[in-house]
C-alpha positions in Angstrom: 87.6 123.6 89.5 84.1 122.4 89.3 82.9 119.2 87.6 81.4 121.2 84.8 84.8 122.7 84.0 85.9 119.3 82.6 84.9 117.9 79.2 85.0 114.2 78.3 84.9 113.5 74.6 86.1 111.1 71.9 89.6 111.5 70.7 90.0 112.9 67.2 92.8 112.4 64.7 94.0 115.9 65.5 94.5 114.8 69.1 96.8 111.9 68.4 100.1 113.7 68.8 98.9 115.5 71.9 97.8 112.2 73.5 101.0 110.4 72.6 103.1 113.3 74.1 100.9 113.3 77.2 101.3 109.5 77.5 105.1 109.8 77.2 105.3 112.5 79.8 103.0 110.5 82.2 105.1 107.4 82.0 108.7 108.7 81.4 111.2 107.1 83.8 108.4 105.8 86.1 109.4 102.1 86.3 112.3 101.9 83.8 114.5 104.5 82.1 112.4 106.1 79.3 109.1 104.5 78.3 107.3 102.7 75.5 103.7 103.5 76.4 103.3 106.3 73.9 104.4 104.0 71.1 101.8 101.4 72.4 99.1 104.1 72.1 100.2 104.9 68.6 100.1 101.3 67.4 97.0 100.3 69.4 94.9 102.6 67.2 95.7 100.4 64.2 95.0 97.1 65.9 91.7 95.3 64.9 90.8 94.9 68.6 90.9 98.7 69.2 87.5 100.2 70.2 87.4 103.7 68.8 84.1 104.5 70.7 86.1 104.1 73.9 89.0 106.3 72.9 88.4 109.3 75.1 90.1 112.4 76.3 89.5 114.7 79.3 89.8 118.4 78.7 90.2 121.2 81.2 90.2 124.8 79.9 90.6 123.5 76.3 93.7 121.4 77.2 93.8 117.6 77.1 94.9 116.5 80.5 94.0 112.8 80.4 93.2 110.0 77.9 91.7 106.6 78.0 91.7 103.9 75.3 90.4 100.4 75.2 90.7 97.3 73.2 88.9 93.9 73.2 90.9 91.2 75.0 90.1 87.6 76.0 89.0 86.8 79.5 91.8 87.0 82.2 92.1 83.2 82.4 93.2 83.0 78.8 96.4 84.1 77.1 96.1 87.2 75.0 98.3 86.9 71.8 97.3 90.3 70.6 99.1 92.2 73.3 101.2 91.7 76.4 99.6 94.3 78.6 96.3 95.5 80.0 93.3 95.8 77.7 92.9 99.5 78.6 94.9 102.4 80.0 94.3 105.8 81.5 97.1 108.3 80.9 97.1 111.7 82.5 99.3 114.7 82.6 101.9 114.6 85.4 101.0 118.1 86.4 97.2 117.3 86.5 97.1 114.0 88.5 93.4 113.4 89.2 
C-alpha cells in the first residue's frame, strides 16, 4: 500500500453505523468483557462539545478502516463534568492495525 491509497475525509451520517461497528470490533474484550466505546461514539455525536469538523475516517480501497473524533474538553488540570474519558479517540479495524 502506498500513502496515496488512503483517503482521510470527514465522517458522513451514512458512515455512522460502520464507524460504530468498527469501534466495537476494535475494543471488544480488550480490557474488560465486551465494551462500551461504540456507544460512547454514538452519544458523543450529540454532545454540545463534539467537534464535527474533526470527525474523520480513514478509507482504504473504499472501506473505512479507522476513525477519529474529537470534543472540546477543559485543560487536564481541571475536572471534566461532560465526560469521564479522553477528549478524542482513534479507532481502527482490528485487521488493519496501522
